[in-house]
Structure formats: structure tokens, C-alpha cells
C-alpha positions in Angstrom: 85.2 -147.0 -128.7 85.7 -148.8 -132.1 82.3 -149.0 -134.6 81.8 -150.4 -137.8 80.1 -147.9 -140.6 77.9 -149.5 -143.5 77.6 -147.5 -146.7 74.7 -147.7 -149.2 73.4 -146.0 -151.3 68.9 -146.0 -151.5 66.5 -146.1 -154.3 67.0 -142.4 -154.8 70.8 -142.3 -155.5 71.4 -140.7 -151.9 74.4 -142.2 -149.5 72.5 -144.1 -146.2 74.9 -144.9 -143.2 74.8 -147.3 -140.7 77.0 -147.9 -137.8 77.6 -150.6 -135.1 79.5 -150.7 -132.0 81.7 -152.8 -130.8 82.2 -155.3 -134.6 83.8 -158.3 -134.0 87.3 -158.4 -134.3 89.5 -158.5 -136.5 87.0 -157.5 -139.2 86.8 -160.0 -142.0 85.7 -158.3 -145.8 84.2 -161.1 -147.1 82.1 -161.9 -143.7 80.8 -157.9 -143.4 80.2 -158.0 -147.5 78.0 -160.8 -147.0 76.5 -159.0 -144.6 75.4 -156.4 -146.8 74.2 -158.3 -149.4 72.0 -160.0 -146.4 70.5 -156.4 -145.7 69.5 -155.4 -149.4 68.3 -159.0 -150.3 65.8 -158.4 -147.4 65.2 -154.9 -147.2 66.1 -154.4 -143.3 66.6 -151.1 -143.1 63.8 -148.4 -145.0 65.0 -145.4 -145.6 62.7 -142.1 -146.4 64.6 -142.5 -149.9 63.1 -145.9 -150.7 64.8 -149.0 -150.2 68.8 -149.5 -149.8 69.4 -151.3 -153.2 73.4 -151.1 -153.7 76.5 -151.3 -151.5 79.1 -148.4 -151.3 81.8 -149.3 -148.3 82.6 -150.2 -144.9 84.7 -148.8 -142.2 85.6 -149.2 -138.7 86.3 -146.3 -137.0 88.0 -146.0 -133.7 87.7 -142.2 -131.5 89.6 -141.6 -128.9 89.0 -139.5 -126.0 91.9 -137.5 -124.2 90.4 -135.7 -121.4 92.4 -132.1 -120.9 92.9 -131.6 -117.3 91.8 -127.5 -116.4 93.2 -125.7 -113.6 
């Protein structure tokens, strides 16, 4: 399963990560950038270290699970 991880900085300078499952693909960097700007502008999330004040990065993560047959 794929997810998008958005990394922000809060008022204390700490990194905050938000993950969203099943992002729309292909991922449009401009849309991600605009969404992150909107999150900051709207104070959409509050953290223990204060409001989110800056974008740090974003990435797509894919977990692949493969069962191992045991005998």
C-alpha cells in the first residue's frame, strides 16, 4: 500500500509528519506544495510544539508485504 508523508516544522522547530493512505497518482508536486501551504495557512493541525509554521518535505512510501511460508 502506498501513502504520502508530509513533513512540516512547528513553532518549536520540531519535525511533524502527517501520513495519508492511497494518494492520487501520479502525484503532482505543485498540488502537494499547494496543499501543504493551505495546511499552514489554515492552521489545520495543532501539535504539542505549537502551530505548523513551515514545509520541510514530502514523499511517497510504499510498503510491500510478503508472507513467508513456515513448515
